[in-house]
TORMARNU-840059 format. One record per atom (N, C-alpha, C, O, CB): residue number from 0; atom name; y, z, x. Coordinates in steps of 0.1 Angstrom, whole numbers. Glycine has a CB too. Example, Ala and Ser with C-alpha at 12.3 -4.5 7.8 and 13.67 -1.06 7.14 Angstrom:
BEGIN
node num 0	atome N	yy -57	zz 78	xx 132
node num 0	atome CA	yy -45	zz 78	xx 123
node num 0	atome C	yy -33	zz 78	xx 132
node num 0	atome O	yy -33	zz 85	xx 142
node num 0	atome CB	yy -45	zz 90	xx 113
node num 1	atome N	yy -22	zz 71	xx 128
node num 1	atome CA	yy -11	zz 71	xx 137
node num 1	atome C	yy 0	zz 79	xx 129
node num 1	atome O	yy 11	zz 80	xx 134
node num 1	atome CB	yy -6	zz 57	xx 141
//
This chain:
BEGIN
node num 0	atome N	yy 852	zz 1267	xx 1066
node num 0	atome CA	yy 860	zz 1260	xx 1076
node num 0	atome C	yy 862	zz 1245	xx 1072
node num 0	atome O	yy 872	zz 1239	xx 1074
node num 0	atome CB	yy 853	zz 1261	xx 1090
node num 1	atome N	yy 851	zz 1239	xx 1067
node num 1	atome CA	yy 852	zz 1225	xx 1064
node num 1	atome C	yy 861	zz 1222	xx 1052
node num 1	atome O	yy 867	zz 1211	xx 1050
node num 1	atome CB	yy 838	zz 1219	xx 1060
node num 2	atome N	yy 863	zz 1232	xx 1043
node num 2	atome CA	yy 872	zz 1231	xx 1032
node num 2	atome C	yy 887	zz 1229	xx 1037
node num 2	atome O	yy 895	zz 1224	xx 1030
node num 2	atome CB	yy 871	zz 1243	xx 1023
node num 3	atome N	yy 890	zz 1235	xx 1049
node num 3	atome CA	yy 903	zz 1233	xx 1054
node num 3	atome C	yy 906	zz 1220	xx 1061
node num 3	atome O	yy 917	zz 1216	xx 1063
node num 3	atome CB	yy 906	zz 1244	xx 1064
node num 4	atome N	yy 895	zz 1212	xx 1064
node num 4	atome CA	yy 896	zz 1200	xx 1071
node num 4	atome C	yy 899	zz 1188	xx 1061
node num 4	atome O	yy 890	zz 1179	xx 1059
node num 4	atome CB	yy 884	zz 1197	xx 1079
node num 5	atome N	yy 910	zz 1188	xx 1054
node num 5	atome CA	yy 914	zz 1178	xx 1046
node num 5	atome C	yy 923	zz 1168	xx 1053
node num 5	atome O	yy 929	zz 1172	xx 1063
node num 5	atome CB	yy 920	zz 1183	xx 1032
node num 6	atome N	yy 925	zz 1156	xx 1048
node num 6	atome CA	yy 934	zz 1147	xx 1054
node num 6	atome C	yy 949	zz 1152	xx 1054
node num 6	atome O	yy 956	zz 1150	xx 1064
node num 6	atome CB	yy 933	zz 1133	xx 1047
node num 7	atome N	yy 953	zz 1158	xx 1043
node num 7	atome CA	yy 966	zz 1163	xx 1042
node num 7	atome C	yy 969	zz 1174	xx 1052
node num 7	atome O	yy 979	zz 1174	xx 1059
node num 7	atome CB	yy 969	zz 1169	xx 1028
node num 8	atome N	yy 959	zz 1183	xx 1054
node num 8	atome CA	yy 961	zz 1194	xx 1064
node num 8	atome C	yy 961	zz 1188	xx 1078
node num 8	atome O	yy 969	zz 1192	xx 1087
node num 8	atome CB	yy 950	zz 1204	xx 1063
node num 9	atome N	yy 953	zz 1177	xx 1081
node num 9	atome CA	yy 953	zz 1171	xx 1094
node num 9	atome C	yy 967	zz 1164	xx 1096
node num 9	atome O	yy 971	zz 1164	xx 1108
node num 9	atome CB	yy 942	zz 1161	xx 1094
node num 10	atome N	yy 972	zz 1157	xx 1086
node num 10	atome CA	yy 985	zz 1151	xx 1088
node num 10	atome C	yy 996	zz 1161	xx 1091
node num 10	atome O	yy 1005	zz 1159	xx 1100
node num 10	atome CB	yy 989	zz 1143	xx 1076
node num 11	atome N	yy 996	zz 1173	xx 1085
node num 11	atome CA	yy 1005	zz 1184	xx 1088
node num 11	atome C	yy 1003	zz 1189	xx 1102
node num 11	atome O	yy 1013	zz 1191	xx 1109
node num 11	atome CB	yy 1003	zz 1195	xx 1078
node num 12	atome N	yy 991	zz 1190	xx 1106
node num 12	atome CA	yy 988	zz 1194	xx 1120
node num 12	atome C	yy 993	zz 1184	xx 1130
node num 12	atome O	yy 998	zz 1187	xx 1140
node num 12	atome CB	yy 973	zz 1197	xx 1122
node num 13	atome N	yy 991	zz 1171	xx 1127
node num 13	atome CA	yy 996	zz 1160	xx 1135
node num 13	atome C	yy 1011	zz 1161	xx 1137
node num 13	atome O	yy 1016	zz 1159	xx 1148
node num 13	atome CB	yy 992	zz 1147	xx 1129
node num 14	atome N	yy 1018	zz 1163	xx 1126
node num 14	atome CA	yy 1033	zz 1164	xx 1126
node num 14	atome C	yy 1037	zz 1176	xx 1134
node num 14	atome O	yy 1047	zz 1175	xx 1142
node num 14	atome CB	yy 1038	zz 1164	xx 1112
node num 15	atome N	yy 1031	zz 1187	xx 1133
node num 15	atome CA	yy 1035	zz 1199	xx 1140
node num 15	atome C	yy 1032	zz 1197	xx 1155
node num 15	atome O	yy 1041	zz 1200	xx 1163
node num 15	atome CB	yy 1027	zz 1211	xx 1136
node num 16	atome N	yy 1021	zz 1191	xx 1159
node num 16	atome CA	yy 1018	zz 1188	xx 1173
node num 16	atome C	yy 1027	zz 1178	xx 1179
node num 16	atome O	yy 1032	zz 1180	xx 1190
node num 16	atome CB	yy 1003	zz 1183	xx 1174
node num 17	atome N	yy 1030	zz 1168	xx 1171
node num 17	atome CA	yy 1040	zz 1158	xx 1176
node num 17	atome C	yy 1054	zz 1163	xx 1178
node num 17	atome O	yy 1061	zz 1160	xx 1188
node num 17	atome CB	yy 1040	zz 1146	xx 1167
node num 18	atome N	yy 1058	zz 1172	xx 1169
node num 18	atome CA	yy 1071	zz 1178	xx 1170
node num 18	atome C	yy 1072	zz 1188	xx 1182
node num 18	atome O	yy 1082	zz 1188	xx 1189
node num 18	atome CB	yy 1075	zz 1185	xx 1157
node num 19	atome N	yy 1061	zz 1195	xx 1183
node num 19	atome CA	yy 1061	zz 1205	xx 1195
node num 19	atome C	yy 1061	zz 1197	xx 1208
node num 19	atome O	yy 1068	zz 1201	xx 1218
node num 19	atome CB	yy 1049	zz 1214	xx 1194
node num 20	atome N	yy 1053	zz 1186	xx 1209
node num 20	atome CA	yy 1053	zz 1178	xx 1221
node num 20	atome C	yy 1066	zz 1172	xx 1224
node num 20	atome O	yy 1071	zz 1171	xx 1235
node num 20	atome CB	yy 1042	zz 1168	xx 1221
node num 21	atome N	yy 1073	zz 1167	xx 1213
node num 21	atome CA	yy 1086	zz 1161	xx 1215
node num 21	atome C	yy 1096	zz 1171	xx 1220
node num 21	atome O	yy 1105	zz 1168	xx 1228
node num 21	atome CB	yy 1090	zz 1154	xx 1202
node num 22	atome N	yy 1096	zz 1183	xx 1214
node num 22	atome CA	yy 1105	zz 1193	xx 1218
node num 22	atome C	yy 1103	zz 1197	xx 1233
node num 22	atome O	yy 1112	zz 1198	xx 1240
node num 22	atome CB	yy 1104	zz 1205	xx 1209
node num 23	atome N	yy 1090	zz 1200	xx 1236
node num 23	atome CA	yy 1087	zz 1203	xx 1250
node num 23	atome C	yy 1091	zz 1192	xx 1260
node num 23	atome O	yy 1095	zz 1194	xx 1271
node num 23	atome CB	yy 1073	zz 1207	xx 1252
node num 24	atome N	yy 1088	zz 1180	xx 1255
node num 24	atome CA	yy 1091	zz 1168	xx 1264
node num 24	atome C	yy 1106	zz 1167	xx 1266
node num 24	atome O	yy 1111	zz 1163	xx 1277
node num 24	atome CB	yy 1086	zz 1155	xx 1257
node num 25	atome N	yy 1114	zz 1169	xx 1255
node num 25	atome CA	yy 1129	zz 1168	xx 1256
node num 25	atome C	yy 1134	zz 1179	xx 1266
node num 25	atome O	yy 1143	zz 1176	xx 1273
node num 25	atome CB	yy 1135	zz 1169	xx 1242
node num 26	atome N	yy 1129	zz 1191	xx 1265
node num 26	atome CA	yy 1133	zz 1202	xx 1273
node num 26	atome C	yy 1130	zz 1200	xx 1288
node num 26	atome O	yy 1137	zz 1205	xx 1296
node num 26	atome CB	yy 1128	zz 1215	xx 1268
node num 27	atome N	yy 1119	zz 1194	xx 1291
node num 27	atome CA	yy 1115	zz 1192	xx 1304
node num 27	atome C	yy 1117	zz 1178	xx 1310
node num 27	atome O	yy 1110	zz 1174	xx 1319
node num 27	atome CB	yy 1100	zz 1196	xx 1306
node num 28	atome N	yy 1126	zz 1171	xx 1304
node num 28	atome CA	yy 1129	zz 1157	xx 1308
node num 28	atome C	yy 1134	zz 1157	xx 1322
node num 28	atome O	yy 1143	zz 1165	xx 1326
node num 28	atome CB	yy 1139	zz 1151	xx 1298
node num 29	atome N	yy 1129	zz 1148	xx 1331
node num 29	atome CA	yy 1134	zz 1147	xx 1344
node num 29	atome C	yy 1149	zz 1144	xx 1344
node num 29	atome O	yy 1154	zz 1136	xx 1336
node num 29	atome CB	yy 1126	zz 1137	xx 1352
node num 30	atome N	yy 1156	zz 1149	xx 1354
node num 30	atome CA	yy 1171	zz 1146	xx 1354
node num 30	atome C	yy 1174	zz 1141	xx 1368
node num 30	atome O	yy 1167	zz 1144	xx 1378
node num 30	atome CB	yy 1179	zz 1158	xx 1350
node num 31	atome N	yy 1185	zz 1134	xx 1369
node num 31	atome CA	yy 1190	zz 1129	xx 1381
node num 31	atome C	yy 1203	zz 1136	xx 1385
node num 31	atome O	yy 1212	zz 1136	xx 1377
node num 31	atome CB	yy 1192	zz 1113	xx 1380
node num 32	atome N	yy 1203	zz 1142	xx 1397
node num 32	atome CA	yy 1216	zz 1149	xx 1401
node num 32	atome C	yy 1228	zz 1139	xx 1402
node num 32	atome O	yy 1226	zz 1128	xx 1405
node num 32	atome CB	yy 1214	zz 1156	xx 1414
node num 33	atome N	yy 1239	zz 1144	xx 1399
node num 33	atome CA	yy 1251	zz 1136	xx 1399
node num 33	atome C	yy 1255	zz 1131	xx 1413
node num 33	atome O	yy 1261	zz 1120	xx 1414
node num 33	atome CB	yy 1263	zz 1143	xx 1393
node num 34	atome N	yy 1251	zz 1138	xx 1423
node num 34	atome CA	yy 1255	zz 1134	xx 1436
node num 34	atome C	yy 1244	zz 1126	xx 1443
node num 34	atome O	yy 1245	zz 1124	xx 1456
node num 34	atome CB	yy 1258	zz 1147	xx 1445
node num 35	atome N	yy 1235	zz 1120	xx 1436
node num 35	atome CA	yy 1224	zz 1112	xx 1442
node num 35	atome C	yy 1229	zz 1098	xx 1445
node num 35	atome O	yy 1222	zz 1091	xx 1452
node num 35	atome CB	yy 1212	zz 1112	xx 1432
node num 36	atome N	yy 1239	zz 1093	xx 1440
node num 36	atome CA	yy 1244	zz 1080	xx 1442
node num 36	atome C	yy 1238	zz 1070	xx 1433
node num 36	atome O	yy 1231	zz 1074	xx 1424
node num 36	atome CB	yy 1241	zz 1076	xx 1457
node num 37	atome N	yy 1240	zz 1057	xx 1436
node num 37	atome CA	yy 1235	zz 1047	xx 1427
node num 37	atome C	yy 1225	zz 1038	xx 1435
node num 37	atome O	yy 1226	zz 1025	xx 1433
node num 37	atome CB	yy 1246	zz 1039	xx 1421
node num 38	atome N	yy 1217	zz 1044	xx 1443
node num 38	atome CA	yy 1207	zz 1036	xx 1450
node num 38	atome C	yy 1197	zz 1030	xx 1441
node num 38	atome O	yy 1192	zz 1037	xx 1432
node num 38	atome CB	yy 1200	zz 1045	xx 1461
node num 39	atome N	yy 1194	zz 1017	xx 1441
node num 39	atome CA	yy 1185	zz 1011	xx 1432
node num 39	atome C	yy 1171	zz 1016	xx 1433
node num 39	atome O	yy 1164	zz 1017	xx 1423
node num 39	atome CB	yy 1184	zz 996	xx 1435
node num 40	atome N	yy 1167	zz 1021	xx 1445
node num 40	atome CA	yy 1153	zz 1027	xx 1446
node num 40	atome C	yy 1153	zz 1040	xx 1439
node num 40	atome O	yy 1143	zz 1043	xx 1433
node num 40	atome CB	yy 1150	zz 1028	xx 1461
node num 41	atome N	yy 1164	zz 1048	xx 1440
node num 41	atome CA	yy 1164	zz 1061	xx 1433
node num 41	atome C	yy 1164	zz 1059	xx 1418
node num 41	atome O	yy 1157	zz 1066	xx 1411
node num 41	atome CB	yy 1177	zz 1068	xx 1437
node num 42	atome N	yy 1172	zz 1049	xx 1413
node num 42	atome CA	yy 1172	zz 1046	xx 1399
node num 42	atome C	yy 1158	zz 1041	xx 1394
node num 42	atome O	yy 1154	zz 1045	xx 1383
node num 42	atome CB	yy 1183	zz 1036	xx 1395
node num 43	atome N	yy 1152	zz 1033	xx 1402
node num 43	atome CA	yy 1138	zz 1028	xx 1398
node num 43	atome C	yy 1128	zz 1040	xx 1397
node num 43	atome O	yy 1120	zz 1040	xx 1388
node num 43	atome CB	yy 1134	zz 1017	xx 1407
node num 44	atome N	yy 1129	zz 1049	xx 1407
node num 44	atome CA	yy 1120	zz 1060	xx 1407
node num 44	atome C	yy 1123	zz 1069	xx 1395
node num 44	atome O	yy 1114	zz 1075	xx 1389
node num 44	atome CB	yy 1121	zz 1068	xx 1420
node num 45	atome N	yy 1136	zz 1071	xx 1392
node num 45	atome CA	yy 1139	zz 1079	xx 1381
node num 45	atome C	yy 1134	zz 1073	xx 1368
node num 45	atome O	yy 1128	zz 1081	xx 1359
node num 45	atome CB	yy 1155	zz 1081	xx 1380
node num 46	atome N	yy 1136	zz 1060	xx 1366
node num 46	atome CA	yy 1131	zz 1054	xx 1354
node num 46	atome C	yy 1116	zz 1055	xx 1353
node num 46	atome O	yy 1110	zz 1057	xx 1342
node num 46	atome CB	yy 1135	zz 1039	xx 1353
node num 47	atome N	yy 1109	zz 1054	xx 1364
node num 47	atome CA	yy 1094	zz 1055	xx 1364
node num 47	atome C	yy 1090	zz 1069	xx 1360
node num 47	atome O	yy 1081	zz 1071	xx 1353
node num 47	atome CB	yy 1089	zz 1051	xx 1378
node num 48	atome N	yy 1097	zz 1079	xx 1365
node num 48	atome CA	yy 1094	zz 1093	xx 1362
node num 48	atome C	yy 1096	zz 1096	xx 1347
node num 48	atome O	yy 1089	zz 1103	xx 1341
node num 48	atome CB	yy 1102	zz 1102	xx 1371
node num 49	atome N	yy 1107	zz 1090	xx 1342
node num 49	atome CA	yy 1110	zz 1093	xx 1327
node num 49	atome C	yy 1100	zz 1086	xx 1319
node num 49	atome O	yy 1095	zz 1092	xx 1309
node num 49	atome CB	yy 1124	zz 1087	xx 1324
node num 50	atome N	yy 1096	zz 1074	xx 1322
node num 50	atome CA	yy 1085	zz 1067	xx 1314
node num 50	atome C	yy 1072	zz 1074	xx 1315
node num 50	atome O	yy 1065	zz 1076	xx 1305
node num 50	atome CB	yy 1084	zz 1052	xx 1319
node num 51	atome N	yy 1068	zz 1078	xx 1327
node num 51	atome CA	yy 1056	zz 1086	xx 1328
node num 51	atome C	yy 1056	zz 1099	xx 1321
node num 51	atome O	yy 1046	zz 1103	xx 1315
node num 51	atome CB	yy 1053	zz 1088	xx 1343
node num 52	atome N	yy 1068	zz 1105	xx 1321
node num 52	atome CA	yy 1069	zz 1118	xx 1314
node num 52	atome C	yy 1067	zz 1116	xx 1299
node num 52	atome O	yy 1060	zz 1124	xx 1292
node num 52	atome CB	yy 1083	zz 1124	xx 1316
node num 53	atome N	yy 1074	zz 1106	xx 1293
node num 53	atome CA	yy 1072	zz 1104	xx 1278
node num 53	atome C	yy 1058	zz 1099	xx 1275
node num 53	atome O	yy 1053	zz 1103	xx 1264
node num 53	atome CB	yy 1082	zz 1094	xx 1274
node num 54	atome N	yy 1052	zz 1092	xx 1283
node num 54	atome CA	yy 1038	zz 1088	xx 1280
node num 54	atome C	yy 1029	zz 1100	xx 1281
node num 54	atome O	yy 1020	zz 1101	xx 1272
node num 54	atome CB	yy 1033	zz 1077	xx 1291
node num 55	atome N	yy 1031	zz 1109	xx 1290
node num 55	atome CA	yy 1023	zz 1121	xx 1291
node num 55	atome C	yy 1024	zz 1129	xx 1278
node num 55	atome O	yy 1015	zz 1134	xx 1273
node num 55	atome CB	yy 1026	zz 1129	xx 1303
node num 56	atome N	yy 1037	zz 1132	xx 1274
node num 56	atome CA	yy 1039	zz 1140	xx 1262
node num 56	atome C	yy 1035	zz 1133	xx 1249
node num 56	atome O	yy 1031	zz 1140	xx 1240
node num 56	atome CB	yy 1053	zz 1144	xx 1261
node num 57	atome N	yy 1035	zz 1120	xx 1249
node num 57	atome CA	yy 1030	zz 1113	xx 1237
node num 57	atome C	yy 1015	zz 1114	xx 1236
node num 57	atome O	yy 1010	zz 1116	xx 1225
node num 57	atome CB	yy 1034	zz 1098	xx 1237
node num 58	atome N	yy 1009	zz 1113	xx 1248
node num 58	atome CA	yy 994	zz 1115	xx 1248
node num 58	atome C	yy 990	zz 1129	xx 1244
node num 58	atome O	yy 980	zz 1131	xx 1237
node num 58	atome CB	yy 988	zz 1112	xx 1262
node num 59	atome N	yy 998	zz 1139	xx 1248
node num 59	atome CA	yy 995	zz 1153	xx 1244
node num 59	atome C	yy 997	zz 1154	xx 1229
node num 59	atome O	yy 989	zz 1160	xx 1222
node num 59	atome CB	yy 1004	zz 1163	xx 1252
node num 60	atome N	yy 1009	zz 1149	xx 1224
node num 60	atome CA	yy 1012	zz 1151	xx 1210
node num 60	atome C	yy 1003	zz 1144	xx 1200
node num 60	atome O	yy 1001	zz 1148	xx 1189
node num 60	atome CB	yy 1026	zz 1146	xx 1208
node num 61	atome N	yy 997	zz 1133	xx 1204
node num 61	atome CA	yy 988	zz 1125	xx 1196
node num 61	atome C	yy 973	zz 1127	xx 1199
node num 61	atome O	yy 965	zz 1126	xx 1191
node num 61	atome CB	yy 991	zz 1110	xx 1196
node num 62	atome N	yy 971	zz 1131	xx 1211
node num 62	atome CA	yy 957	zz 1133	xx 1216
node num 62	atome C	yy 950	zz 1145	xx 1210
node num 62	atome O	yy 938	zz 1145	xx 1206
node num 62	atome CB	yy 956	zz 1134	xx 1231
node num 63	atome N	yy 957	zz 1156	xx 1209
node num 63	atome CA	yy 952	zz 1169	xx 1203
node num 63	atome C	yy 948	zz 1167	xx 1189
node num 63	atome O	yy 937	zz 1170	xx 1185
node num 63	atome CB	yy 962	zz 1180	xx 1205
node num 64	atome N	yy 957	zz 1161	xx 1180
node num 64	atome CA	yy 953	zz 1159	xx 1166
node num 64	atome C	yy 941	zz 1150	xx 1165
node num 64	atome O	yy 932	zz 1151	xx 1156
node num 64	atome CB	yy 964	zz 1155	xx 1158
node num 65	atome N	yy 941	zz 1139	xx 1173
node num 65	atome CA	yy 929	zz 1130	xx 1172
node num 65	atome C	yy 916	zz 1137	xx 1176
node num 65	atome O	yy 906	zz 1134	xx 1170
node num 65	atome CB	yy 932	zz 1118	xx 1181
node num 66	atome N	yy 917	zz 1145	xx 1186
node num 66	atome CA	yy 905	zz 1153	xx 1190
node num 66	atome C	yy 901	zz 1162	xx 1179
node num 66	atome O	yy 889	zz 1163	xx 1176
node num 66	atome CB	yy 908	zz 1161	xx 1203
node num 67	atome N	yy 910	zz 1169	xx 1172
node num 67	atome CA	yy 907	zz 1178	xx 1161
node num 67	atome C	yy 901	zz 1170	xx 1150
node num 67	atome O	yy 891	zz 1174	xx 1143
node num 67	atome CB	yy 919	zz 1185	xx 1156
node num 68	atome N	yy 906	zz 1158	xx 1147
node num 68	atome CA	yy 901	zz 1149	xx 1136
node num 68	atome C	yy 886	zz 1145	xx 1140
node num 68	atome O	yy 878	zz 1146	xx 1131
node num 68	atome CB	yy 909	zz 1137	xx 1134
node num 69	atome N	yy 884	zz 1141	xx 1152
node num 69	atome CA	yy 870	zz 1137	xx 1156
node num 69	atome C	yy 860	zz 1148	xx 1155
node num 69	atome O	yy 849	zz 1147	xx 1150
node num 69	atome CB	yy 870	zz 1131	xx 1170
node num 70	atome N	yy 864	zz 1160	xx 1161
node num 70	atome CA	yy 855	zz 1171	xx 1160
node num 70	atome C	yy 853	zz 1176	xx 1146
node num 70	atome O	yy 842	zz 1179	xx 1142
node num 70	atome CB	yy 861	zz 1183	xx 1169
node num 71	atome N	yy 863	zz 1176	xx 1138
node num 71	atome CA	yy 862	zz 1180	xx 1124
node num 71	atome C	yy 853	zz 1171	xx 1116
node num 71	atome O	yy 845	zz 1175	xx 1108
node num 71	atome CB	yy 876	zz 1181	xx 1117
node num 72	atome N	yy 854	zz 1158	xx 1118
node num 72	atome CA	yy 846	zz 1148	xx 1111
node num 72	atome C	yy 831	zz 1149	xx 1116
node num 72	atome O	yy 822	zz 1147	xx 1108
node num 72	atome CB	yy 851	zz 1134	xx 1113
node num 73	atome N	yy 829	zz 1152	xx 1129
node num 73	atome CA	yy 815	zz 1153	xx 1133
node num 73	atome C	yy 809	zz 1166	xx 1128
node num 73	atome O	yy 797	zz 1167	xx 1125
node num 73	atome CB	yy 815	zz 1154	xx 1149
node num 74	atome N	yy 817	zz 1177	xx 1127
node num 74	atome CA	yy 812	zz 1190	xx 1122
node num 74	atome C	yy 810	zz 1190	xx 1107
node num 74	atome O	yy 801	zz 1196	xx 1102
node num 74	atome CB	yy 821	zz 1201	xx 1127
node num 75	atome N	yy 819	zz 1184	xx 1100
node num 75	atome CA	yy 819	zz 1185	xx 1085
node num 75	atome C	yy 814	zz 1173	xx 1078
node num 75	atome O	yy 812	zz 1173	xx 1066
node num 75	atome CB	yy 833	zz 1189	xx 1080
node num 76	atome N	yy 813	zz 1162	xx 1085
node num 76	atome CA	yy 809	zz 1149	xx 1079
node num 76	atome C	yy 821	zz 1142	xx 1074
node num 76	atome O	yy 833	zz 1147	xx 1077
node num 76	atome CB	yy 799	zz 1152	xx 1067
node num 77	atome N	yy 820	zz 1131	xx 1067
node num 77	atome CA	yy 831	zz 1124	xx 1063
node num 77	atome C	yy 838	zz 1130	xx 1051
node num 77	atome O	yy 850	zz 1127	xx 1048
node num 77	atome CB	yy 827	zz 1109	xx 1059
node num 78	atome N	yy 831	zz 1138	xx 1043
node num 78	atome CA	yy 838	zz 1144	xx 1031
node num 78	atome C	yy 837	zz 1160	xx 1033
node num 78	atome O	yy 826	zz 1165	xx 1034
node num 78	atome CB	yy 831	zz 1140	xx 1018
node num 79	atome N	yy 849	zz 1166	xx 1033
node num 79	atome CA	yy 848	zz 1181	xx 1034
node num 79	atome C	yy 844	zz 1187	xx 1021
node num 79	atome O	yy 845	zz 1182	xx 1010
node num 79	atome CB	yy 862	zz 1186	xx 1038
node num 80	atome N	yy 838	zz 1199	xx 1023
node num 80	atome CA	yy 834	zz 1207	xx 1011
node num 80	atome C	yy 846	zz 1211	xx 1002
node num 80	atome O	yy 857	zz 1213	xx 1008
node num 80	atome CB	yy 826	zz 1219	xx 1015
node num 81	atome N	yy 844	zz 1211	xx 990
node num 81	atome CA	yy 854	zz 1216	xx 980
node num 81	atome C	yy 850	zz 1229	xx 974
node num 81	atome O	yy 839	zz 1231	xx 971
node num 81	atome CB	yy 857	zz 1205	xx 969
node num 82	atome N	yy 860	zz 1238	xx 974
node num 82	atome CA	yy 856	zz 1251	xx 968
node num 82	atome C	yy 858	zz 1251	xx 953
node num 82	atome O	yy 855	zz 1261	xx 946
node num 82	atome CB	yy 865	zz 1262	xx 974
//
């Protein structure tokens, strides 16, 4: 297991997680109905929802790989075994 925990594999895992989170974030982006008007309070609430949405998906996309890196380094040490 520790032989798989190389930096290159972790970077690939990071990119896959970030791409998956970005795709899911894009698909579930909050939207504003066209008949809602241009009320400043509505627009402010919409902007707040969009910012919170992207922060949540950025935390998911980057948090999971960082957790895997920390657990992998604790379990395998700073240098993984080589076969």
